[in-house]
mmCIF file of the N, C-alpha and C atoms, coordinates in Angstrom:
data_MODEL
# 
_entry.id   MODEL 
# 
loop_
_atom_site.group_PDB 
_atom_site.id 
_atom_site.type_symbol 
_atom_site.label_atom_id 
_atom_site.label_alt_id 
_atom_site.label_comp_id 
_atom_site.label_asym_id 
_atom_site.label_entity_id 
_atom_site.label_seq_id 
_atom_site.pdbx_PDB_ins_code 
_atom_site.Cartn_x 
_atom_site.Cartn_y 
_atom_site.Cartn_z 
_atom_site.occupancy 
_atom_site.B_iso_or_equiv 
_atom_site.pdbx_formal_charge 
_atom_site.auth_seq_id 
_atom_site.auth_comp_id 
_atom_site.auth_asym_id 
_atom_site.auth_atom_id 
_atom_site.pdbx_PDB_model_num 
ATOM 1   N N  . MET A 1 1  ? 190.219 -45.806 185.594 1.00 0.00 ? 1  MET A N  1 
ATOM 2   C CA . MET A 1 1  ? 190.123 -47.189 186.011 1.00 0.00 ? 1  MET A CA 1 
ATOM 3   C C  . MET A 1 1  ? 189.032 -47.325 187.060 1.00 0.00 ? 1  MET A C  1 
ATOM 4   N N  . LEU A 1 2  ? 188.314 -48.397 186.984 1.00 0.00 ? 2  LEU A N  1 
ATOM 5   C CA . LEU A 1 2  ? 187.200 -48.658 187.885 1.00 0.00 ? 2  LEU A CA 1 
ATOM 6   C C  . LEU A 1 2  ? 187.699 -49.265 189.190 1.00 0.00 ? 2  LEU A C  1 
ATOM 7   N N  . HIS A 1 3  ? 187.307 -48.657 190.290 1.00 0.00 ? 3  HIS A N  1 
ATOM 8   C CA . HIS A 1 3  ? 187.632 -49.210 191.608 1.00 0.00 ? 3  HIS A CA 1 
ATOM 9   C C  . HIS A 1 3  ? 186.349 -49.389 192.361 1.00 0.00 ? 3  HIS A C  1 
ATOM 10  N N  . PRO A 1 4  ? 186.015 -50.505 192.834 1.00 0.00 ? 4  PRO A N  1 
ATOM 11  C CA . PRO A 1 4  ? 186.725 -51.777 192.779 1.00 0.00 ? 4  PRO A CA 1 
ATOM 12  C C  . PRO A 1 4  ? 186.707 -52.374 191.376 1.00 0.00 ? 4  PRO A C  1 
ATOM 13  N N  . SER A 1 5  ? 187.556 -53.353 191.166 1.00 0.00 ? 5  SER A N  1 
ATOM 14  C CA . SER A 1 5  ? 187.660 -53.976 189.849 1.00 0.00 ? 5  SER A CA 1 
ATOM 15  C C  . SER A 1 5  ? 186.446 -54.867 189.584 1.00 0.00 ? 5  SER A C  1 
ATOM 16  N N  . TYR A 1 6  ? 186.286 -55.233 188.316 1.00 0.00 ? 6  TYR A N  1 
ATOM 17  C CA . TYR A 1 6  ? 185.196 -56.138 187.949 1.00 0.00 ? 6  TYR A CA 1 
ATOM 18  C C  . TYR A 1 6  ? 185.278 -57.444 188.719 1.00 0.00 ? 6  TYR A C  1 
ATOM 19  N N  . SER A 1 7  ? 186.484 -57.988 188.837 1.00 0.00 ? 7  SER A N  1 
ATOM 20  C CA . SER A 1 7  ? 186.628 -59.266 189.526 1.00 0.00 ? 7  SER A CA 1 
ATOM 21  C C  . SER A 1 7  ? 186.268 -59.137 191.007 1.00 0.00 ? 7  SER A C  1 
ATOM 22  N N  . ASP A 1 8  ? 186.603 -58.007 191.624 1.00 0.00 ? 8  ASP A N  1 
ATOM 23  C CA . ASP A 1 8  ? 186.215 -57.780 193.021 1.00 0.00 ? 8  ASP A CA 1 
ATOM 24  C C  . ASP A 1 8  ? 184.695 -57.698 193.158 1.00 0.00 ? 8  ASP A C  1 
ATOM 25  N N  . LEU A 1 9  ? 184.049 -56.982 192.244 1.00 0.00 ? 9  LEU A N  1 
ATOM 26  C CA . LEU A 1 9  ? 182.585 -56.887 192.274 1.00 0.00 ? 9  LEU A CA 1 
ATOM 27  C C  . LEU A 1 9  ? 181.934 -58.244 192.063 1.00 0.00 ? 9  LEU A C  1 
ATOM 28  N N  . MET A 1 10 ? 182.477 -59.038 191.149 1.00 0.00 ? 10 MET A N  1 
ATOM 29  C CA . MET A 1 10 ? 181.923 -60.370 190.910 1.00 0.00 ? 10 MET A CA 1 
ATOM 30  C C  . MET A 1 10 ? 182.061 -61.236 192.161 1.00 0.00 ? 10 MET A C  1 
ATOM 31  N N  . ARG A 1 11 ? 183.178 -61.105 192.850 1.00 0.00 ? 11 ARG A N  1 
ATOM 32  C CA . ARG A 1 11 ? 183.401 -61.869 194.080 1.00 0.00 ? 11 ARG A CA 1 
ATOM 33  C C  . ARG A 1 11 ? 182.382 -61.471 195.151 1.00 0.00 ? 11 ARG A C  1 
ATOM 34  N N  . VAL A 1 12 ? 182.112 -60.180 195.285 1.00 0.00 ? 12 VAL A N  1 
ATOM 35  C CA . VAL A 1 12 ? 181.148 -59.686 196.276 1.00 0.00 ? 12 VAL A CA 1 
ATOM 36  C C  . VAL A 1 12 ? 179.743 -60.178 195.938 1.00 0.00 ? 12 VAL A C  1 
ATOM 37  N N  . VAL A 1 13 ? 179.350 -60.046 194.675 1.00 0.00 ? 13 VAL A N  1 
ATOM 38  C CA . VAL A 1 13 ? 178.002 -60.444 194.256 1.00 0.00 ? 13 VAL A CA 1 
ATOM 39  C C  . VAL A 1 13 ? 177.791 -61.945 194.433 1.00 0.00 ? 13 VAL A C  1 
ATOM 40  N N  . ASN A 1 14 ? 178.825 -62.728 194.151 1.00 0.00 ? 14 ASN A N  1 
ATOM 41  C CA . ASN A 1 14 ? 178.705 -64.182 194.251 1.00 0.00 ? 14 ASN A CA 1 
ATOM 42  C C  . ASN A 1 14 ? 179.042 -64.723 195.637 1.00 0.00 ? 14 ASN A C  1 
ATOM 43  N N  . SER A 1 15 ? 179.292 -63.849 196.599 1.00 0.00 ? 15 SER A N  1 
ATOM 44  C CA . SER A 1 15 ? 179.721 -64.304 197.921 1.00 0.00 ? 15 SER A CA 1 
ATOM 45  C C  . SER A 1 15 ? 178.638 -65.093 198.670 1.00 0.00 ? 15 SER A C  1 
ATOM 46  N N  . GLU A 1 16 ? 177.373 -64.859 198.352 1.00 0.00 ? 16 GLU A N  1 
ATOM 47  C CA . GLU A 1 16 ? 176.299 -65.563 199.046 1.00 0.00 ? 16 GLU A CA 1 
ATOM 48  C C  . GLU A 1 16 ? 175.902 -66.872 198.372 1.00 0.00 ? 16 GLU A C  1 
ATOM 49  N N  . VAL A 1 17 ? 176.550 -67.208 197.271 1.00 0.00 ? 17 VAL A N  1 
ATOM 50  C CA . VAL A 1 17 ? 176.243 -68.444 196.553 1.00 0.00 ? 17 VAL A CA 1 
ATOM 51  C C  . VAL A 1 17 ? 176.871 -69.604 197.312 1.00 0.00 ? 17 VAL A C  1 
ATOM 52  N N  . GLU A 1 18 ? 176.075 -70.629 197.557 1.00 0.00 ? 18 GLU A N  1 
ATOM 53  C CA . GLU A 1 18 ? 176.577 -71.786 198.290 1.00 0.00 ? 18 GLU A CA 1 
ATOM 54  C C  . GLU A 1 18 ? 177.418 -72.677 197.386 1.00 0.00 ? 18 GLU A C  1 
ATOM 55  N N  . GLU A 1 19 ? 178.237 -73.485 198.000 1.00 0.00 ? 19 GLU A N  1 
ATOM 56  C CA . GLU A 1 19 ? 179.123 -74.408 197.293 1.00 0.00 ? 19 GLU A CA 1 
ATOM 57  C C  . GLU A 1 19 ? 178.325 -75.300 196.350 1.00 0.00 ? 19 GLU A C  1 
ATOM 58  N N  . GLY A 1 20 ? 178.749 -75.377 195.112 1.00 0.00 ? 20 GLY A N  1 
ATOM 59  C CA . GLY A 1 20 ? 178.096 -76.238 194.133 1.00 0.00 ? 20 GLY A CA 1 
ATOM 60  C C  . GLY A 1 20 ? 177.012 -75.565 193.323 1.00 0.00 ? 20 GLY A C  1 
ATOM 61  N N  . GLU A 1 21 ? 176.547 -74.406 193.733 1.00 0.00 ? 21 GLU A N  1 
ATOM 62  C CA . GLU A 1 21 ? 175.525 -73.677 192.982 1.00 0.00 ? 21 GLU A CA 1 
ATOM 63  C C  . GLU A 1 21 ? 176.181 -72.822 191.903 1.00 0.00 ? 21 GLU A C  1 
ATOM 64  N N  . ALA A 1 22 ? 175.410 -72.514 190.892 1.00 0.00 ? 22 ALA A N  1 
ATOM 65  C CA . ALA A 1 22 ? 175.913 -71.650 189.817 1.00 0.00 ? 22 ALA A CA 1 
ATOM 66  C C  . ALA A 1 22 ? 176.051 -70.221 190.339 1.00 0.00 ? 22 ALA A C  1 
ATOM 67  N N  . PRO A 1 23 ? 177.094 -69.517 189.942 1.00 0.00 ? 23 PRO A N  1 
ATOM 68  C CA . PRO A 1 23 ? 177.252 -68.125 190.378 1.00 0.00 ? 23 PRO A CA 1 
ATOM 69  C C  . PRO A 1 23 ? 176.160 -67.236 189.798 1.00 0.00 ? 23 PRO A C  1 
ATOM 70  N N  . VAL A 1 24 ? 175.833 -66.185 190.522 1.00 0.00 ? 24 VAL A N  1 
ATOM 71  C CA . VAL A 1 24 ? 174.821 -65.235 190.067 1.00 0.00 ? 24 VAL A CA 1 
ATOM 72  C C  . VAL A 1 24 ? 175.320 -64.517 188.817 1.00 0.00 ? 24 VAL A C  1 
ATOM 73  N N  . VAL A 1 25 ? 176.554 -64.061 188.858 1.00 0.00 ? 25 VAL A N  1 
ATOM 74  C CA . VAL A 1 25 ? 177.177 -63.438 187.687 1.00 0.00 ? 25 VAL A CA 1 
ATOM 75  C C  . VAL A 1 25 ? 178.468 -64.167 187.371 1.00 0.00 ? 25 VAL A C  1 
ATOM 76  N N  . ASN A 1 26 ? 178.730 -64.322 186.094 1.00 0.00 ? 26 ASN A N  1 
ATOM 77  C CA . ASN A 1 26 ? 179.971 -64.982 185.700 1.00 0.00 ? 26 ASN A CA 1 
ATOM 78  C C  . ASN A 1 26 ? 180.680 -64.235 184.583 1.00 0.00 ? 26 ASN A C  1 
ATOM 79  N N  . SER A 1 27 ? 180.288 -62.978 184.376 1.00 0.00 ? 27 SER A N  1 
ATOM 80  C CA . SER A 1 27 ? 180.953 -62.179 183.351 1.00 0.00 ? 27 SER A CA 1 
ATOM 81  C C  . SER A 1 27 ? 180.918 -60.703 183.732 1.00 0.00 ? 27 SER A C  1 
ATOM 82  N N  . ARG A 1 28 ? 181.843 -59.960 183.156 1.00 0.00 ? 28 ARG A N  1 
ATOM 83  C CA . ARG A 1 28 ? 181.870 -58.522 183.391 1.00 0.00 ? 28 ARG A CA 1 
ATOM 84  C C  . ARG A 1 28 ? 180.616 -57.865 182.820 1.00 0.00 ? 28 ARG A C  1 
ATOM 85  N N  . TYR A 1 29 ? 180.106 -58.428 181.747 1.00 0.00 ? 29 TYR A N  1 
ATOM 86  C CA . TYR A 1 29 ? 178.896 -57.892 181.117 1.00 0.00 ? 29 TYR A CA 1 
ATOM 87  C C  . TYR A 1 29 ? 177.745 -57.846 182.122 1.00 0.00 ? 29 TYR A C  1 
ATOM 88  N N  . SER A 1 30 ? 177.585 -58.886 182.925 1.00 0.00 ? 30 SER A N  1 
ATOM 89  C CA . SER A 1 30 ? 176.512 -58.931 183.921 1.00 0.00 ? 30 SER A CA 1 
ATOM 90  C C  . SER A 1 30 ? 176.663 -57.817 184.952 1.00 0.00 ? 30 SER A C  1 
ATOM 91  N N  . ILE A 1 31 ? 177.888 -57.569 185.375 1.00 0.00 ? 31 ILE A N  1 
ATOM 92  C CA . ILE A 1 31 ? 178.152 -56.504 186.341 1.00 0.00 ? 31 ILE A CA 1 
ATOM 93  C C  . ILE A 1 31 ? 177.826 -55.141 185.720 1.00 0.00 ? 31 ILE A C  1 
ATOM 94  N N  . VAL A 1 32 ? 178.246 -54.942 184.478 1.00 0.00 ? 32 VAL A N  1 
ATOM 95  C CA . VAL A 1 32 ? 177.988 -53.676 183.791 1.00 0.00 ? 32 VAL A CA 1 
ATOM 96  C C  . VAL A 1 32 ? 176.493 -53.446 183.633 1.00 0.00 ? 32 VAL A C  1 
ATOM 97  N N  . MET A 1 33 ? 175.766 -54.475 183.236 1.00 0.00 ? 33 MET A N  1 
ATOM 98  C CA . MET A 1 33 ? 174.321 -54.345 183.047 1.00 0.00 ? 33 MET A CA 1 
ATOM 99  C C  . MET A 1 33 ? 173.615 -54.037 184.369 1.00 0.00 ? 33 MET A C  1 
ATOM 100 N N  . ALA A 1 34 ? 174.011 -54.706 185.438 1.00 0.00 ? 34 ALA A N  1 
ATOM 101 C CA . ALA A 1 34 ? 173.395 -54.464 186.744 1.00 0.00 ? 34 ALA A CA 1 
ATOM 102 C C  . ALA A 1 34 ? 173.686 -53.049 187.237 1.00 0.00 ? 34 ALA A C  1 
ATOM 103 N N  . ALA A 1 35 ? 174.931 -52.607 187.097 1.00 0.00 ? 35 ALA A N  1 
ATOM 104 C CA . ALA A 1 35 ? 175.299 -51.264 187.547 1.00 0.00 ? 35 ALA A CA 1 
ATOM 105 C C  . ALA A 1 35 ? 174.589 -50.194 186.719 1.00 0.00 ? 35 ALA A C  1 
ATOM 106 N N  . SER A 1 36 ? 174.478 -50.414 185.418 1.00 0.00 ? 36 SER A N  1 
ATOM 107 C CA . SER A 1 36 ? 173.819 -49.405 184.584 1.00 0.00 ? 36 SER A CA 1 
ATOM 108 C C  . SER A 1 36 ? 172.321 -49.349 184.862 1.00 0.00 ? 36 SER A C  1 
ATOM 109 N N  . LYS A 1 37 ? 171.712 -50.508 185.134 1.00 0.00 ? 37 LYS A N  1 
ATOM 110 C CA . LYS A 1 37 ? 170.286 -50.521 185.466 1.00 0.00 ? 37 LYS A CA 1 
ATOM 111 C C  . LYS A 1 37 ? 170.040 -49.760 186.773 1.00 0.00 ? 37 LYS A C  1 
ATOM 112 N N  . ARG A 1 38 ? 170.885 -50.001 187.755 1.00 0.00 ? 38 ARG A N  1 
ATOM 113 C CA . ARG A 1 38 ? 170.737 -49.310 189.035 1.00 0.00 ? 38 ARG A CA 1 
ATOM 114 C C  . ARG A 1 38 ? 170.996 -47.810 188.875 1.00 0.00 ? 38 ARG A C  1 
ATOM 115 N N  . ALA A 1 39 ? 171.976 -47.448 188.046 1.00 0.00 ? 39 ALA A N  1 
ATOM 116 C CA . ALA A 1 39 ? 172.257 -46.031 187.813 1.00 0.00 ? 39 ALA A CA 1 
ATOM 117 C C  . ALA A 1 39 ? 171.047 -45.344 187.178 1.00 0.00 ? 39 ALA A C  1 
ATOM 118 N N  . ARG A 1 40 ? 170.380 -46.015 186.252 1.00 0.00 ? 40 ARG A N  1 
ATOM 119 C CA . ARG A 1 40 ? 169.173 -45.439 185.637 1.00 0.00 ? 40 ARG A CA 1 
ATOM 120 C C  . ARG A 1 40 ? 168.071 -45.271 186.677 1.00 0.00 ? 40 ARG A C  1 
ATOM 121 N N  . GLN A 1 41 ? 167.966 -46.208 187.623 1.00 0.00 ? 41 GLN A N  1 
ATOM 122 C CA . GLN A 1 41 ? 166.977 -46.076 188.690 1.00 0.00 ? 41 GLN A CA 1 
ATOM 123 C C  . GLN A 1 41 ? 167.292 -44.854 189.552 1.00 0.00 ? 41 GLN A C  1 
ATOM 124 N N  . LEU A 1 42 ? 168.569 -44.642 189.843 1.00 0.00 ? 42 LEU A N  1 
ATOM 125 C CA . LEU A 1 42 ? 168.970 -43.480 190.637 1.00 0.00 ? 42 LEU A CA 1 
ATOM 126 C C  . LEU A 1 42 ? 168.693 -42.186 189.891 1.00 0.00 ? 42 LEU A C  1 
ATOM 127 N N  . ILE A 1 43 ? 168.948 -42.179 188.595 1.00 0.00 ? 43 ILE A N  1 
ATOM 128 C CA . ILE A 1 43 ? 168.683 -40.990 187.784 1.00 0.00 ? 43 ILE A CA 1 
ATOM 129 C C  . ILE A 1 43 ? 167.198 -40.660 187.783 1.00 0.00 ? 43 ILE A C  1 
ATOM 130 N N  . SER A 1 44 ? 166.356 -41.714 187.781 1.00 0.00 ? 44 SER A N  1 
ATOM 131 C CA . SER A 1 44 ? 164.913 -41.474 187.730 1.00 0.00 ? 44 SER A CA 1 
ATOM 132 C C  . SER A 1 44 ? 164.337 -41.075 189.085 1.00 0.00 ? 44 SER A C  1 
ATOM 133 N N  . GLY A 1 45 ? 165.164 -41.013 190.127 1.00 0.00 ? 45 GLY A N  1 
ATOM 134 C CA . GLY A 1 45 ? 164.702 -40.458 191.392 1.00 0.00 ? 45 GLY A CA 1 
ATOM 135 C C  . GLY A 1 45 ? 164.697 -41.396 192.583 1.00 0.00 ? 45 GLY A C  1 
ATOM 136 N N  . GLU A 1 46 ? 165.088 -42.656 192.410 1.00 0.00 ? 46 GLU A N  1 
ATOM 137 C CA . GLU A 1 46 ? 165.127 -43.554 193.569 1.00 0.00 ? 46 GLU A CA 1 
ATOM 138 C C  . GLU A 1 46 ? 166.228 -43.122 194.528 1.00 0.00 ? 46 GLU A C  1 
ATOM 139 N N  . ASP A 1 47 ? 166.006 -43.410 195.797 1.00 0.00 ? 47 ASP A N  1 
ATOM 140 C CA . ASP A 1 47 ? 166.983 -43.063 196.822 1.00 0.00 ? 47 ASP A CA 1 
ATOM 141 C C  . ASP A 1 47 ? 168.152 -44.040 196.795 1.00 0.00 ? 47 ASP A C  1 
ATOM 142 N N  . ALA A 1 48 ? 169.333 -43.523 197.076 1.00 0.00 ? 48 ALA A N  1 
ATOM 143 C CA . ALA A 1 48 ? 170.534 -44.352 197.147 1.00 0.00 ? 48 ALA A CA 1 
ATOM 144 C C  . ALA A 1 48 ? 170.567 -45.070 198.493 1.00 0.00 ? 48 ALA A C  1 
ATOM 145 N N  . TYR A 1 49 ? 171.156 -46.257 198.501 1.00 0.00 ? 49 TYR A N  1 
ATOM 146 C CA . TYR A 1 49 ? 171.271 -47.045 199.724 1.00 0.00 ? 49 TYR A CA 1 
ATOM 147 C C  . TYR A 1 49 ? 172.567 -46.770 200.476 1.00 0.00 ? 49 TYR A C  1 
ATOM 148 N N  . VAL A 1 50 ? 173.434 -45.969 199.895 1.00 0.00 ? 50 VAL A N  1 
ATOM 149 C CA . VAL A 1 50 ? 174.686 -45.600 200.552 1.00 0.00 ? 50 VAL A CA 1 
ATOM 150 C C  . VAL A 1 50 ? 174.784 -44.083 200.588 1.00 0.00 ? 50 VAL A C  1 
ATOM 151 N N  . ASN A 1 51 ? 175.452 -43.573 201.598 1.00 0.00 ? 51 ASN A N  1 
ATOM 152 C CA . ASN A 1 51 ? 175.742 -42.139 201.657 1.00 0.00 ? 51 ASN A CA 1 
ATOM 153 C C  . ASN A 1 51 ? 177.058 -41.933 200.933 1.00 0.00 ? 51 ASN A C  1 
ATOM 154 N N  . SER A 1 52 ? 176.963 -41.330 199.778 1.00 0.00 ? 52 SER A N  1 
ATOM 155 C CA . SER A 1 52 ? 178.142 -41.172 198.949 1.00 0.00 ? 52 SER A CA 1 
ATOM 156 C C  . SER A 1 52 ? 178.434 -39.704 198.721 1.00 0.00 ? 52 SER A C  1 
ATOM 157 N N  . ASP A 1 53 ? 179.700 -39.334 198.824 1.00 0.00 ? 53 ASP A N  1 
ATOM 158 C CA . ASP A 1 53 ? 180.104 -37.975 198.508 1.00 0.00 ? 53 ASP A CA 1 
ATOM 159 C C  . ASP A 1 53 ? 180.039 -37.742 197.005 1.00 0.00 ? 53 ASP A C  1 
ATOM 160 N N  . ASN A 1 54 ? 180.164 -38.827 196.264 1.00 0.00 ? 54 ASN A N  1 
ATOM 161 C CA . ASN A 1 54 ? 180.124 -38.748 194.811 1.00 0.00 ? 54 ASN A CA 1 
ATOM 162 C C  . ASN A 1 54 ? 178.674 -38.694 194.361 1.00 0.00 ? 54 ASN A C  1 
ATOM 163 N N  . LYS A 1 55 ? 178.344 -37.732 193.565 1.00 0.00 ? 55 LYS A N  1 
ATOM 164 C CA . LYS A 1 55 ? 176.960 -37.552 193.124 1.00 0.00 ? 55 LYS A CA 1 
ATOM 165 C C  . LYS A 1 55 ? 176.660 -38.248 191.807 1.00 0.00 ? 55 LYS A C  1 
ATOM 166 N N  . LYS A 1 56 ? 177.649 -38.919 191.219 1.00 0.00 ? 56 LYS A N  1 
ATOM 167 C CA . LYS A 1 56 ? 177.430 -39.582 189.941 1.00 0.00 ? 56 LYS A CA 1 
ATOM 168 C C  . LYS A 1 56 ? 176.668 -40.884 190.166 1.00 0.00 ? 56 LYS A C  1 
ATOM 169 N N  . PRO A 1 57 ? 175.581 -41.101 189.439 1.00 0.00 ? 57 PRO A N  1 
ATOM 170 C CA . PRO A 1 57 ? 174.744 -42.283 189.650 1.00 0.00 ? 57 PRO A CA 1 
ATOM 171 C C  . PRO A 1 57 ? 175.476 -43.606 189.436 1.00 0.00 ? 57 PRO A C  1 
ATOM 172 N N  . LEU A 1 58 ? 176.335 -43.684 188.432 1.00 0.00 ? 58 LEU A N  1 
ATOM 173 C CA . LEU A 1 58 ? 177.039 -44.940 188.177 1.00 0.00 ? 58 LEU A CA 1 
ATOM 174 C C  . LEU A 1 58 ? 178.007 -45.262 189.311 1.00 0.00 ? 58 LEU A C  1 
ATOM 175 N N  . SER A 1 59 ? 178.711 -44.262 189.805 1.00 0.00 ? 59 SER A N  1 
ATOM 176 C CA . SER A 1 59 ? 179.621 -44.481 190.932 1.00 0.00 ? 59 SER A CA 1 
ATOM 177 C C  . SER A 1 59 ? 178.860 -44.912 192.178 1.00 0.00 ? 59 SER A C  1 
ATOM 178 N N  . THR A 1 60 ? 177.705 -44.329 192.396 1.00 0.00 ? 60 THR A N  1 
ATOM 179 C CA . THR A 1 60 ? 176.868 -44.713 193.535 1.00 0.00 ? 60 THR A CA 1 
ATOM 180 C C  . THR A 1 60 ? 176.386 -46.155 193.372 1.00 0.00 ? 60 THR A C  1 
ATOM 181 N N  . ALA A 1 61 ? 175.974 -46.528 192.164 1.00 0.00 ? 61 ALA A N  1 
ATOM 182 C CA . ALA A 1 61 ? 175.511 -47.890 191.910 1.00 0.00 ? 61 ALA A CA 1 
ATOM 183 C C  . ALA A 1 61 ? 176.622 -48.905 192.146 1.00 0.00 ? 61 ALA A C  1 
ATOM 184 N N  . ILE A 1 62 ? 177.825 -48.588 191.722 1.00 0.00 ? 62 ILE A N  1 
ATOM 185 C CA . ILE A 1 62 ? 178.960 -49.496 191.935 1.00 0.00 ? 62 ILE A CA 1 
ATOM 186 C C  . ILE A 1 62 ? 179.272 -49.611 193.417 1.00 0.00 ? 62 ILE A C  1 
ATOM 187 N N  . GLU A 1 63 ? 179.193 -48.501 194.137 1.00 0.00 ? 63 GLU A N  1 
ATOM 188 C CA . GLU A 1 63 ? 179.433 -48.535 195.588 1.00 0.00 ? 63 GLU A CA 1 
ATOM 189 C C  . GLU A 1 63 ? 178.367 -49.389 196.285 1.00 0.00 ? 63 GLU A C  1 
ATOM 190 N N  . GLU A 1 64 ? 177.119 -49.285 195.834 1.00 0.00 ? 64 GLU A N  1 
ATOM 191 C CA . GLU A 1 64 ? 176.052 -50.107 196.398 1.00 0.00 ? 64 GLU A CA 1 
ATOM 192 C C  . GLU A 1 64 ? 176.314 -51.588 196.140 1.00 0.00 ? 64 GLU A C  1 
ATOM 193 N N  . LEU A 1 65 ? 176.749 -51.925 194.937 1.00 0.00 ? 65 LEU A N  1 
ATOM 194 C CA . LEU A 1 65 ? 177.088 -53.320 194.632 1.00 0.00 ? 65 LEU A CA 1 
ATOM 195 C C  . LEU A 1 65 ? 178.233 -53.805 195.517 1.00 0.00 ? 65 LEU A C  1 
ATOM 196 N N  . ASN A 1 66 ? 179.256 -52.992 195.651 1.00 0.00 ? 66 ASN A N  1 
ATOM 197 C CA . ASN A 1 66 ? 180.426 -53.382 196.424 1.00 0.00 ? 66 ASN A CA 1 
ATOM 198 C C  . ASN A 1 66 ? 180.112 -53.539 197.906 1.00 0.00 ? 66 ASN A C  1 
ATOM 199 N N  . ASN A 1 67 ? 179.157 -52.773 198.420 1.00 0.00 ? 67 ASN A N  1 
ATOM 200 C CA . ASN A 1 67 ? 178.772 -52.863 199.830 1.00 0.00 ? 67 ASN A CA 1 
ATOM 201 C C  . ASN A 1 67 ? 177.640 -53.861 200.074 1.00 0.00 ? 67 ASN A C  1 
ATOM 202 N N  . SER A 1 68 ? 177.253 -54.586 199.044 1.00 0.00 ? 68 SER A N  1 
ATOM 203 C CA . SER A 1 68 ? 176.160 -55.572 199.116 1.00 0.00 ? 68 SER A CA 1 
ATOM 204 C C  . SER A 1 68 ? 174.839 -54.942 199.548 1.00 0.00 ? 68 SER A C  1 
ATOM 205 N N  . GLU A 1 69 ? 174.642 -53.684 199.195 1.00 0.00 ? 69 GLU A N  1 
ATOM 206 C CA . GLU A 1 69 ? 173.387 -52.999 199.508 1.00 0.00 ? 69 GLU A CA 1 
ATOM 207 C C  . GLU A 1 69 ? 172.288 -53.373 198.514 1.00 0.00 ? 69 GLU A C  1 
ATOM 208 N N  . ILE A 1 70 ? 172.688 -53.788 197.321 1.00 0.00 ? 70 ILE A N  1 
ATOM 209 C CA . ILE A 1 70 ? 171.728 -54.259 196.324 1.00 0.00 ? 70 ILE A CA 1 
ATOM 210 C C  . ILE A 1 70 ? 172.142 -55.662 195.913 1.00 0.00 ? 70 ILE A C  1 
ATOM 211 N N  . LYS A 1 71 ? 171.191 -56.415 195.447 1.00 0.00 ? 71 LYS A N  1 
ATOM 212 C CA . LYS A 1 71 ? 171.430 -57.813 195.110 1.00 0.00 ? 71 LYS A CA 1 
ATOM 213 C C  . LYS A 1 71 ? 171.029 -58.042 193.659 1.00 0.00 ? 71 LYS A C  1 
ATOM 214 N N  . ILE A 1 72 ? 171.856 -58.753 192.931 1.00 0.00 ? 72 ILE A N  1 
ATOM 215 C CA . ILE A 1 72 ? 171.546 -59.116 191.558 1.00 0.00 ? 72 ILE A CA 1 
ATOM 216 C C  . ILE A 1 72 ? 170.806 -60.449 191.601 1.00 0.00 ? 72 ILE A C  1 
ATOM 217 N N  . LEU A 1 73 ? 169.633 -60.470 191.027 1.00 0.00 ? 73 LEU A N  1 
ATOM 218 C CA . LEU A 1 73 ? 168.836 -61.691 191.028 1.00 0.00 ? 73 LEU A CA 1 
ATOM 219 C C  . LEU A 1 73 ? 169.094 -62.467 189.742 1.00 0.00 ? 73 LEU A C  1 
ATOM 220 N N  . ASN A 1 74 ? 169.099 -63.791 189.857 1.00 0.00 ? 74 ASN A N  1 
ATOM 221 C CA . ASN A 1 74 ? 169.228 -64.586 188.642 1.00 0.00 ? 74 ASN A CA 1 
ATOM 222 C C  . ASN A 1 74 ? 167.876 -64.687 187.965 1.00 0.00 ? 74 ASN A C  1 
ATOM 223 N N  . GLU A 1 75 ? 167.806 -65.326 186.825 1.00 0.00 ? 75 GLU A N  1 
ATOM 224 C CA . GLU A 1 75 ? 166.582 -65.380 186.033 1.00 0.00 ? 75 GLU A CA 1 
ATOM 225 C C  . GLU A 1 75 ? 165.421 -66.063 186.777 1.00 0.00 ? 75 GLU A C  1 
ATOM 226 N N  . GLU A 1 76 ? 165.725 -67.014 187.639 1.00 0.00 ? 76 GLU A N  1 
ATOM 227 C CA . GLU A 1 76 ? 164.692 -67.753 188.359 1.00 0.00 ? 76 GLU A CA 1 
ATOM 228 C C  . GLU A 1 76 ? 164.029 -66.907 189.440 1.00 0.00 ? 76 GLU A C  1 
ATOM 229 N N  . GLU A 1 77 ? 164.742 -65.942 189.988 1.00 0.00 ? 77 GLU A N  1 
ATOM 230 C CA . GLU A 1 77 ? 164.210 -65.114 191.066 1.00 0.00 ? 77 GLU A CA 1 
ATOM 231 C C  . GLU A 1 77 ? 163.516 -63.915 190.482 1.00 0.00 ? 77 GLU A C  1 
# 
């Protein structure tokens, strides 16, 4: 099971969205795509933004999302 949950990650990612604006992510698919893209970046040699005991790239990417260390941009940005 994934910890934090998809809904928790969506809440964190959308926390900076102001009232009345469209959320940055509105599906689990968006979270999965963002985490997998970041994991591929970590695999290719980019530095992690969190100090993680876990060496798995996907777990590190999820931790970065949960800690708001990385930001998911919408299509306009």
